TIMI-951190 format. One record per residue (C-alpha): residue number from 1; residue in one letter; y negated, z, x. Coordinates in pm, whole numbers, padded with zeros to 5 digits. Layout:
N
<site><num>NUM</num><residu>a</residu><y>Y</y><z>Z</z><x>X</x></site>
...
This chain:
262
<site><num>1</num><residu>m</residu><y>01789</y><z>-02282</z><x>-01075</x></site>
<site><num>2</num><residu>p</residu><y>01645</y><z>-01933</z><x>-01133</x></site>
<site><num>3</num><residu>k</residu><y>01393</y><z>-01797</z><x>-00887</x></site>
<site><num>4</num><residu>s</residu><y>01225</y><z>-01460</z><x>-00868</x></site>
<site><num>5</num><residu>h</residu><y>00855</y><z>-01451</z><x>-00777</x></site>
<site><num>6</num><residu>a</residu><y>00825</y><z>-01074</z><x>-00827</x></site>
<site><num>7</num><residu>n</residu><y>00745</y><z>-01012</z><x>-00460</x></site>
<site><num>8</num><residu>g</residu><y>00516</y><z>-01314</z><x>-00429</x></site>
<site><num>9</num><residu>v</residu><y>00788</y><z>-01528</z><x>-00267</x></site>
<site><num>10</num><residu>a</residu><y>01025</y><z>-01767</z><x>-00444</x></site>
<site><num>11</num><residu>i</residu><y>01375</y><z>-01617</z><x>-00409</x></site>
<site><num>12</num><residu>h</residu><y>01664</y><z>-01822</z><x>-00544</x></site>
<site><num>13</num><residu>y</residu><y>01962</y><z>-01647</z><x>-00697</x></site>
<site><num>14</num><residu>e</residu><y>02267</y><z>-01734</z><x>-00904</x></site>
<site><num>15</num><residu>v</residu><y>02439</y><z>-01520</z><x>-01166</x></site>
<site><num>16</num><residu>t</residu><y>02796</y><z>-01524</z><x>-01291</x></site>
<site><num>17</num><residu>g</residu><y>03020</y><z>-01292</z><x>-01488</x></site>
<site><num>18</num><residu>g</residu><y>02932</y><z>-00987</z><x>-01694</x></site>
<site><num>19</num><residu>g</residu><y>02930</y><z>-00610</z><x>-01665</x></site>
<site><num>20</num><residu>p</residu><y>02766</y><z>-00380</z><x>-01409</x></site>
<site><num>21</num><residu>a</residu><y>02562</y><z>-00555</z><x>-01142</x></site>
<site><num>22</num><residu>l</residu><y>02694</y><z>-00652</z><x>-00799</x></site>
<site><num>23</num><residu>v</residu><y>02429</y><z>-00800</z><x>-00567</x></site>
<site><num>24</num><residu>l</residu><y>02548</y><z>-01015</z><x>-00275</x></site>
<site><num>25</num><residu>i</residu><y>02323</y><z>-01074</z><x>00029</x></site>
<site><num>26</num><residu>h</residu><y>02445</y><z>-01332</z><x>00279</x></site>
<site><num>27</num><residu>a</residu><y>02457</y><z>-01358</z><x>00657</x></site>
<site><num>28</num><residu>i</residu><y>02267</y><z>-01610</z><x>00867</x></site>
<site><num>29</num><residu>p</residu><y>02327</y><z>-01908</z><x>00915</x></site>
<site><num>30</num><residu>f</residu><y>02500</y><z>-01921</z><x>00576</x></site>
<site><num>31</num><residu>d</residu><y>02341</y><z>-01905</z><x>00231</x></site>
<site><num>32</num><residu>h</residu><y>02452</y><z>-01737</z><x>-00093</x></site>
<site><num>33</num><residu>t</residu><y>02765</y><z>-01954</z><x>-00102</x></site>
<site><num>34</num><residu>l</residu><y>02907</y><z>-01741</z><x>00181</x></site>
<site><num>35</num><residu>w</residu><y>03027</y><z>-01526</z><x>-00110</x></site>
<site><num>36</num><residu>l</residu><y>03191</y><z>-01807</z><x>-00311</x></site>
<site><num>37</num><residu>y</residu><y>03529</y><z>-01632</z><x>-00326</x></site>
<site><num>38</num><residu>q</residu><y>03379</y><z>-01294</z><x>-00415</x></site>
<site><num>39</num><residu>a</residu><y>03146</y><z>-01442</z><x>-00679</x></site>
<site><num>40</num><residu>a</residu><y>03448</y><z>-01602</z><x>-00844</x></site>
<site><num>41</num><residu>h</residu><y>03672</y><z>-01295</z><x>-00817</x></site>
<site><num>42</num><residu>f</residu><y>03436</y><z>-01006</z><x>-00889</x></site>
<site><num>43</num><residu>s</residu><y>03278</y><z>-01184</z><x>-01185</x></site>
<site><num>44</num><residu>t</residu><y>03589</y><z>-01069</z><x>-01373</x></site>
<site><num>45</num><residu>w</residu><y>03437</y><z>-00720</z><x>-01383</x></site>
<site><num>46</num><residu>f</residu><y>03075</y><z>-00750</z><x>-01270</x></site>
<site><num>47</num><residu>t</residu><y>02757</y><z>-00945</z><x>-01322</x></site>
<site><num>48</num><residu>v</residu><y>02751</y><z>-01100</z><x>-00976</x></site>
<site><num>49</num><residu>i</residu><y>02404</y><z>-01184</z><x>-00843</x></site>
<site><num>50</num><residu>s</residu><y>02417</y><z>-01399</z><x>-00528</x></site>
<site><num>51</num><residu>v</residu><y>02080</y><z>-01421</z><x>-00353</x></site>
<site><num>52</num><residu>d</residu><y>01939</y><z>-01667</z><x>-00098</x></site>
<site><num>53</num><residu>l</residu><y>01733</y><z>-01474</z><x>00155</x></site>
<site><num>54</num><residu>r</residu><y>01384</y><z>-01605</z><x>00227</x></site>
<site><num>55</num><residu>a</residu><y>01409</y><z>-01889</z><x>00482</x></site>
<site><num>56</num><residu>w</residu><y>01755</y><z>-01993</z><x>00357</x></site>
<site><num>57</num><residu>g</residu><y>01909</y><z>-02203</z><x>00085</x></site>
<site><num>58</num><residu>r</residu><y>01673</y><z>-02271</z><x>-00202</x></site>
<site><num>59</num><residu>s</residu><y>01445</y><z>-01972</z><x>-00133</x></site>
<site><num>60</num><residu>a</residu><y>01094</y><z>-02005</z><x>00010</x></site>
<site><num>61</num><residu>k</residu><y>01057</y><z>-02092</z><x>00377</x></site>
<site><num>62</num><residu>v</residu><y>00815</y><z>-01820</z><x>00488</x></site>
<site><num>63</num><residu>t</residu><y>00680</y><z>-01860</z><x>00842</x></site>
<site><num>64</num><residu>a</residu><y>00418</y><z>-01581</z><x>00843</x></site>
<site><num>65</num><residu>p</residu><y>00531</y><z>-01245</z><x>00986</x></site>
<site><num>66</num><residu>y</residu><y>00701</y><z>-01001</z><x>00747</x></site>
<site><num>67</num><residu>t</residu><y>00931</y><z>-00699</z><x>00763</x></site>
<site><num>68</num><residu>l</residu><y>01274</y><z>-00583</z><x>00652</x></site>
<site><num>69</num><residu>t</residu><y>01094</y><z>-00389</z><x>00379</x></site>
<site><num>70</num><residu>d</residu><y>00960</y><z>-00720</z><x>00244</x></site>
<site><num>71</num><residu>m</residu><y>01316</y><z>-00855</z><x>00240</x></site>
<site><num>72</num><residu>g</residu><y>01433</y><z>-00547</z><x>00051</x></site>
<site><num>73</num><residu>e</residu><y>01151</y><z>-00592</z><x>-00200</x></site>
<site><num>74</num><residu>d</residu><y>01270</y><z>-00950</z><x>-00256</x></site>
<site><num>75</num><residu>i</residu><y>01605</y><z>-00813</z><x>-00373</x></site>
<site><num>76</num><residu>i</residu><y>01442</y><z>-00544</z><x>-00587</x></site>
<site><num>77</num><residu>g</residu><y>01231</y><z>-00821</z><x>-00743</x></site>
<site><num>78</num><residu>v</residu><y>01542</y><z>-01016</z><x>-00840</x></site>
<site><num>79</num><residu>m</residu><y>01692</y><z>-00701</z><x>-00991</x></site>
<site><num>80</num><residu>d</residu><y>01373</y><z>-00631</z><x>-01183</x></site>
<site><num>81</num><residu>d</residu><y>01359</y><z>-00986</z><x>-01317</x></site>
<site><num>82</num><residu>l</residu><y>01714</y><z>-00944</z><x>-01447</x></site>
<site><num>83</num><residu>a</residu><y>01643</y><z>-00593</z><x>-01585</x></site>
<site><num>84</num><residu>v</residu><y>01905</y><z>-00447</z><x>-01350</x></site>
<site><num>85</num><residu>d</residu><y>01834</y><z>-00078</z><x>-01300</x></site>
<site><num>86</num><residu>k</residu><y>02118</y><z>-00012</z><x>-01056</x></site>
<site><num>87</num><residu>a</residu><y>02370</y><z>-00225</z><x>-00866</x></site>
<site><num>88</num><residu>v</residu><y>02642</y><z>-00219</z><x>-00608</x></site>
<site><num>89</num><residu>i</residu><y>02478</y><z>-00388</z><x>-00308</x></site>
<site><num>90</num><residu>m</residu><y>02695</y><z>-00583</z><x>-00063</x></site>
<site><num>91</num><residu>g</residu><y>02555</y><z>-00761</z><x>00241</x></site>
<site><num>92</num><residu>c</residu><y>02675</y><z>-00928</z><x>00560</x></site>
<site><num>93</num><residu>s</residu><y>02491</y><z>-00926</z><x>00896</x></site>
<site><num>94</num><residu>v</residu><y>02120</y><z>-00977</z><x>00819</x></site>
<site><num>95</num><residu>g</residu><y>02222</y><z>-00919</z><x>00458</x></site>
<site><num>96</num><residu>s</residu><y>02401</y><z>-00601</z><x>00566</x></site>
<site><num>97</num><residu>k</residu><y>02088</y><z>-00456</z><x>00724</x></site>
<site><num>98</num><residu>t</residu><y>01889</y><z>-00557</z><x>00415</x></site>
<site><num>99</num><residu>a</residu><y>02146</y><z>-00376</z><x>00200</x></site>
<site><num>100</num><residu>l</residu><y>02125</y><z>-00072</z><x>00428</x></site>
<site><num>101</num><residu>k</residu><y>01747</y><z>-00075</z><x>00389</x></site>
<site><num>102</num><residu>l</residu><y>01783</y><z>-00084</z><x>00010</x></site>
<site><num>103</num><residu>g</residu><y>02002</y><z>00225</z><x>00019</x></site>
<site><num>104</num><residu>a</residu><y>01755</y><z>00406</z><x>00244</x></site>
<site><num>105</num><residu>s</residu><y>01434</y><z>00314</z><x>00063</x></site>
<site><num>106</num><residu>w</residu><y>01555</y><z>00260</z><x>-00296</x></site>
<site><num>107</num><residu>p</residu><y>01864</y><z>00484</z><x>-00325</x></site>
<site><num>108</num><residu>e</residu><y>01811</y><z>00523</z><x>-00700</x></site>
<site><num>109</num><residu>r</residu><y>01873</y><z>00148</z><x>-00739</x></site>
<site><num>110</num><residu>c</residu><y>02202</y><z>00150</z><x>-00542</x></site>
<site><num>111</num><residu>a</residu><y>02528</y><z>00256</z><x>-00707</x></site>
<site><num>112</num><residu>a</residu><y>02696</y><z>00195</z><x>-00370</x></site>
<site><num>113</num><residu>v</residu><y>02632</y><z>-00002</z><x>-00051</x></site>
<site><num>114</num><residu>i</residu><y>02895</y><z>-00218</z><x>00121</x></site>
<site><num>115</num><residu>l</residu><y>02804</y><z>-00342</z><x>00468</x></site>
<site><num>116</num><residu>v</residu><y>02983</y><z>-00624</z><x>00648</x></site>
<site><num>117</num><residu>g</residu><y>02887</y><z>-00599</z><x>01015</x></site>
<site><num>118</num><residu>g</residu><y>02684</y><z>-00288</z><x>00956</x></site>
<site><num>119</num><residu>g</residu><y>02429</y><z>-00277</z><x>01238</x></site>
<site><num>120</num><residu>s</residu><y>02149</y><z>-00028</z><x>01178</x></site>
<site><num>121</num><residu>g</residu><y>01940</y><z>-00018</z><x>01496</x></site>
<site><num>122</num><residu>a</residu><y>01677</y><z>-00251</z><x>01636</x></site>
<site><num>123</num><residu>h</residu><y>01851</y><z>-00554</z><x>01780</x></site>
<site><num>124</num><residu>d</residu><y>01729</y><z>-00806</z><x>02034</x></site>
<site><num>125</num><residu>m</residu><y>01742</y><z>-01147</z><x>01864</x></site>
<site><num>126</num><residu>t</residu><y>01560</y><z>-01340</z><x>02136</x></site>
<site><num>127</num><residu>q</residu><y>01857</y><z>-01571</z><x>02189</x></site>
<site><num>128</num><residu>r</residu><y>01866</y><z>-01672</z><x>01823</x></site>
<site><num>129</num><residu>i</residu><y>01488</y><z>-01702</z><x>01794</x></site>
<site><num>130</num><residu>d</residu><y>01473</y><z>-01924</z><x>02102</x></site>
<site><num>131</num><residu>g</residu><y>01780</y><z>-02124</z><x>01996</x></site>
<site><num>132</num><residu>y</residu><y>01647</y><z>-02210</z><x>01653</x></site>
<site><num>133</num><residu>g</residu><y>01312</y><z>-02295</z><x>01808</x></site>
<site><num>134</num><residu>s</residu><y>01424</y><z>-02521</z><x>02090</x></site>
<site><num>135</num><residu>e</residu><y>01759</y><z>-02681</z><x>02009</x></site>
<site><num>136</num><residu>p</residu><y>01835</y><z>-02942</z><x>01739</x></site>
<site><num>137</num><residu>f</residu><y>01866</y><z>-02742</z><x>01418</x></site>
<site><num>138</num><residu>s</residu><y>02195</y><z>-02887</z><x>01292</x></site>
<site><num>139</num><residu>a</residu><y>02377</y><z>-02856</z><x>01624</x></site>
<site><num>140</num><residu>y</residu><y>02258</y><z>-02501</z><x>01681</x></site>
<site><num>141</num><residu>r</residu><y>02336</y><z>-02394</z><x>01326</x></site>
<site><num>142</num><residu>r</residu><y>02688</y><z>-02534</z><x>01347</x></site>
<site><num>143</num><residu>a</residu><y>02753</y><z>-02346</z><x>01672</x></site>
<site><num>144</num><residu>h</residu><y>02615</y><z>-02033</z><x>01505</x></site>
<site><num>145</num><residu>m</residu><y>02855</y><z>-02078</z><x>01211</x></site>
<site><num>146</num><residu>d</residu><y>03147</y><z>-02108</z><x>01451</x></site>
<site><num>147</num><residu>y</residu><y>03032</y><z>-01790</z><x>01627</x></site>
<site><num>148</num><residu>g</residu><y>03039</y><z>-01607</z><x>01295</x></site>
<site><num>149</num><residu>v</residu><y>03415</y><z>-01647</z><x>01248</x></site>
<site><num>150</num><residu>s</residu><y>03726</y><z>-01602</z><x>01461</x></site>
<site><num>151</num><residu>d</residu><y>03820</y><z>-01883</z><x>01698</x></site>
<site><num>152</num><residu>a</residu><y>04139</y><z>-01946</z><x>01503</x></site>
<site><num>153</num><residu>f</residu><y>03962</y><z>-01982</z><x>01169</x></site>
<site><num>154</num><residu>a</residu><y>03690</y><z>-02210</z><x>01310</x></site>
<site><num>155</num><residu>e</residu><y>03956</y><z>-02472</z><x>01384</x></site>
<site><num>156</num><residu>t</residu><y>04111</y><z>-02474</z><x>01037</x></site>
<site><num>157</num><residu>p</residu><y>04053</y><z>-02757</z><x>00786</x></site>
<site><num>158</num><residu>m</residu><y>03907</y><z>-02502</z><x>00542</x></site>
<site><num>159</num><residu>a</residu><y>03643</y><z>-02386</z><x>00791</x></site>
<site><num>160</num><residu>k</residu><y>03553</y><z>-02743</z><x>00878</x></site>
<site><num>161</num><residu>y</residu><y>03514</y><z>-02825</z><x>00508</x></site>
<site><num>162</num><residu>l</residu><y>03304</y><z>-02518</z><x>00426</x></site>
<site><num>163</num><residu>f</residu><y>03081</y><z>-02563</z><x>00730</x></site>
<site><num>164</num><residu>q</residu><y>03028</y><z>-02932</z><x>00653</x></site>
<site><num>165</num><residu>c</residu><y>02922</y><z>-02839</z><x>00298</x></site>
<site><num>166</num><residu>l</residu><y>02665</y><z>-02602</z><x>00444</x></site>
<site><num>167</num><residu>a</residu><y>02552</y><z>-02854</z><x>00706</x></site>
<site><num>168</num><residu>e</residu><y>02464</y><z>-03097</z><x>00429</x></site>
<site><num>169</num><residu>r</residu><y>02188</y><z>-02849</z><x>00336</x></site>
<site><num>170</num><residu>d</residu><y>02031</y><z>-02852</z><x>00683</x></site>
<site><num>171</num><residu>p</residu><y>01733</y><z>-03062</z><x>00562</x></site>
<site><num>172</num><residu>w</residu><y>01633</y><z>-02774</z><x>00334</x></site>
<site><num>173</num><residu>h</residu><y>01549</y><z>-02550</z><x>00629</x></site>
<site><num>174</num><residu>d</residu><y>01249</y><z>-02490</z><x>00855</x></site>
<site><num>175</num><residu>p</residu><y>01326</y><z>-02357</z><x>01204</x></site>
<site><num>176</num><residu>a</residu><y>00998</y><z>-02161</z><x>01213</x></site>
<site><num>177</num><residu>a</residu><y>01098</y><z>-01979</z><x>00893</x></site>
<site><num>178</num><residu>v</residu><y>01439</y><z>-01897</z><x>01041</x></site>
<site><num>179</num><residu>q</residu><y>01269</y><z>-01754</z><x>01349</x></site>
<site><num>180</num><residu>a</residu><y>01043</y><z>-01537</z><x>01127</x></site>
<site><num>181</num><residu>l</residu><y>01349</y><z>-01395</z><x>00952</x></site>
<site><num>182</num><residu>f</residu><y>01517</y><z>-01304</z><x>01281</x></site>
<site><num>183</num><residu>r</residu><y>01200</y><z>-01129</z><x>01398</x></site>
<site><num>184</num><residu>a</residu><y>01191</y><z>-00921</z><x>01078</x></site>
<site><num>185</num><residu>f</residu><y>01561</y><z>-00837</z><x>01108</x></site>
<site><num>186</num><residu>s</residu><y>01537</y><z>-00735</z><x>01471</x></site>
<site><num>187</num><residu>m</residu><y>01245</y><z>-00494</z><x>01457</x></site>
<site><num>188</num><residu>e</residu><y>01348</y><z>-00207</z><x>01229</x></site>
<site><num>189</num><residu>d</residu><y>01565</y><z>00084</z><x>01340</x></site>
<site><num>190</num><residu>l</residu><y>01726</y><z>00257</z><x>01041</x></site>
<site><num>191</num><residu>r</residu><y>01942</y><z>00503</z><x>01233</x></site>
<site><num>192</num><residu>g</residu><y>01707</y><z>00794</z><x>01165</x></site>
<site><num>193</num><residu>d</residu><y>01771</y><z>00754</z><x>00791</x></site>
<site><num>194</num><residu>l</residu><y>02149</y><z>00770</z><x>00816</x></site>
<site><num>195</num><residu>p</residu><y>02232</y><z>01143</z><x>00845</x></site>
<site><num>196</num><residu>t</residu><y>02088</y><z>01194</z><x>00495</x></site>
<site><num>197</num><residu>y</residu><y>02184</y><z>00851</z><x>00357</x></site>
<site><num>198</num><residu>g</residu><y>02255</y><z>00885</z><x>-00013</x></site>
<site><num>199</num><residu>p</residu><y>02459</y><z>00604</z><x>-00171</x></site>
<site><num>200</num><residu>p</residu><y>02837</y><z>00582</z><x>-00132</x></site>
<site><num>201</num><residu>t</residu><y>02886</y><z>00354</z><x>00166</x></site>
<site><num>202</num><residu>m</residu><y>03160</y><z>00140</z><x>00318</x></site>
<site><num>203</num><residu>i</residu><y>03132</y><z>-00063</z><x>00638</x></site>
<site><num>204</num><residu>i</residu><y>03375</y><z>-00351</z><x>00698</x></site>
<site><num>205</num><residu>n</residu><y>03417</y><z>-00526</z><x>01032</x></site>
<site><num>206</num><residu>g</residu><y>03649</y><z>-00809</z><x>01118</x></site>
<site><num>207</num><residu>e</residu><y>03879</y><z>-00731</z><x>01408</x></site>
<site><num>208</num><residu>f</residu><y>03698</y><z>-00986</z><x>01625</x></site>
<site><num>209</num><residu>d</residu><y>03348</y><z>-00918</z><x>01489</x></site>
<site><num>210</num><residu>g</residu><y>03092</y><z>-00903</z><x>01769</x></site>
<site><num>211</num><residu>a</residu><y>02897</y><z>-00656</z><x>01555</x></site>
<site><num>212</num><residu>r</residu><y>03191</y><z>-00417</z><x>01530</x></site>
<site><num>213</num><residu>p</residu><y>03050</y><z>-00160</z><x>01778</x></site>
<site><num>214</num><residu>r</residu><y>02727</y><z>-00148</z><x>01576</x></site>
<site><num>215</num><residu>g</residu><y>02922</y><z>-00112</z><x>01253</x></site>
<site><num>216</num><residu>e</residu><y>03124</y><z>00173</z><x>01402</x></site>
<site><num>217</num><residu>e</residu><y>02801</y><z>00340</z><x>01515</x></site>
<site><num>218</num><residu>t</residu><y>02652</y><z>00313</z><x>01166</x></site>
<site><num>219</num><residu>a</residu><y>02968</y><z>00456</z><x>01010</x></site>
<site><num>220</num><residu>s</residu><y>02957</y><z>00750</z><x>01252</x></site>
<site><num>221</num><residu>l</residu><y>02597</y><z>00830</z><x>01154</x></site>
<site><num>222</num><residu>i</residu><y>02651</y><z>00834</z><x>00776</x></site>
<site><num>223</num><residu>p</residu><y>02848</y><z>01153</z><x>00705</x></site>
<site><num>224</num><residu>h</residu><y>03034</y><z>01017</z><x>00401</x></site>
<site><num>225</num><residu>a</residu><y>03077</y><z>00654</z><x>00514</x></site>
<site><num>226</num><residu>r</residu><y>03412</y><z>00478</z><x>00505</x></site>
<site><num>227</num><residu>h</residu><y>03488</y><z>00228</z><x>00781</x></site>
<site><num>228</num><residu>e</residu><y>03751</y><z>-00048</z><x>00758</x></site>
<site><num>229</num><residu>v</residu><y>03865</y><z>-00320</z><x>00999</x></site>
<site><num>230</num><residu>l</residu><y>04002</y><z>-00646</z><x>00860</x></site>
<site><num>231</num><residu>l</residu><y>04262</y><z>-00766</z><x>01107</x></site>
<site><num>232</num><residu>g</residu><y>04254</y><z>-01121</z><x>01239</x></site>
<site><num>233</num><residu>a</residu><y>03901</y><z>-01196</z><x>01116</x></site>
<site><num>234</num><residu>g</residu><y>03555</y><z>-01232</z><x>01267</x></site>
<site><num>235</num><residu>h</residu><y>03206</y><z>-01147</z><x>01146</x></site>
<site><num>236</num><residu>a</residu><y>03208</y><z>-01344</z><x>00819</x></site>
<site><num>237</num><residu>c</residu><y>03545</y><z>-01197</z><x>00727</x></site>
<site><num>238</num><residu>m</residu><y>03503</y><z>-01253</z><x>00352</x></site>
<site><num>239</num><residu>i</residu><y>03562</y><z>-01627</z><x>00393</x></site>
<site><num>240</num><residu>e</residu><y>03840</y><z>-01593</z><x>00650</x></site>
<site><num>241</num><residu>d</residu><y>04057</y><z>-01353</z><x>00450</x></site>
<site><num>242</num><residu>p</residu><y>03913</y><z>-01325</z><x>00099</x></site>
<site><num>243</num><residu>a</residu><y>04224</y><z>-01155</z><x>-00041</x></site>
<site><num>244</num><residu>g</residu><y>04226</y><z>-00890</z><x>00229</x></site>
<site><num>245</num><residu>f</residu><y>03851</y><z>-00842</z><x>00207</x></site>
<site><num>246</num><residu>d</residu><y>03848</y><z>-00813</z><x>-00171</x></site>
<site><num>247</num><residu>a</residu><y>04132</y><z>-00561</z><x>-00163</x></site>
<site><num>248</num><residu>l</residu><y>03923</y><z>-00332</z><x>00060</x></site>
<site><num>249</num><residu>v</residu><y>03623</y><z>-00363</z><x>-00171</x></site>
<site><num>250</num><residu>l</residu><y>03826</y><z>-00303</z><x>-00487</x></site>
<site><num>251</num><residu>d</residu><y>03990</y><z>00005</z><x>-00336</x></site>
<site><num>252</num><residu>f</residu><y>03649</y><z>00147</z><x>-00241</x></site>
<site><num>253</num><residu>l</residu><y>03498</y><z>00076</z><x>-00582</x></site>
<site><num>254</num><residu>m</residu><y>03795</y><z>00236</z><x>-00760</x></site>
<site><num>255</num><residu>a</residu><y>03775</y><z>00542</z><x>-00536</x></site>
<site><num>256</num><residu>e</residu><y>03404</y><z>00578</z><x>-00621</x></site>
<site><num>257</num><residu>g</residu><y>03463</y><z>00537</z><x>-00995</x></site>
<site><num>258</num><residu>l</residu><y>03265</y><z>00213</z><x>-01003</x></site>
<site><num>259</num><residu>m</residu><y>03529</y><z>-00026</z><x>-01142</x></site>
<site><num>260</num><residu>p</residu><y>03457</y><z>-00102</z><x>-01508</x></site>
<site><num>261</num><residu>d</residu><y>03729</y><z>-00139</z><x>-01769</x></site>
<site><num>262</num><residu>i</residu><y>03796</y><z>-00492</z><x>-01897</x></site>
């Protein structure tokens, strides 16, 4: 189980495939396995690096205060450990804002940025911070997973299976570390960086994604950004409709000249 300690925090990651690098940064309350379909599919063309954010999965459970910059440096540390100079960065929700931060602060390391959700402003996370601090962790996390997908998908056997697999990892987590992550995510406003944002950028929202207005705002502030809506899906649209999601990503990468030959 490889871990990067380059930023002074143990960050777990998994690597599959070969070719140019594609870094995947998950949403909360999932871990790197949110991207299981994409890791399998895109490893045909890319070296896919799936990262567990601090506080989640097998990464360190940091409870002291930190910032979105620290989270970005965690990803840069993984890239440095793997001698990856430049990567396509794809993130969802908290991972989306981390990816956006990478493109703003380390544009030379980003071949392109793909945001799922796509919020860029400061965001009040009091409800999540209080929920993870006061309610039973497993029950609250399961409700949070359901919130992250469409109502129709949440009732499917596939969703129940995937969410049960994730729930079996509940003992790995520390509610105080989860709260620290939400505080870091909520504080930073990146909107001032967007009019001059450098990397090629696509924002994807599910049709029923609660973050869709924030994704649309981010797309409107980046002059060259492409915005797509995946019909019938919620926030974590890559697990609801992996074929539809992957088609959008492949089309974007081909348009930007980032699809390698095989």
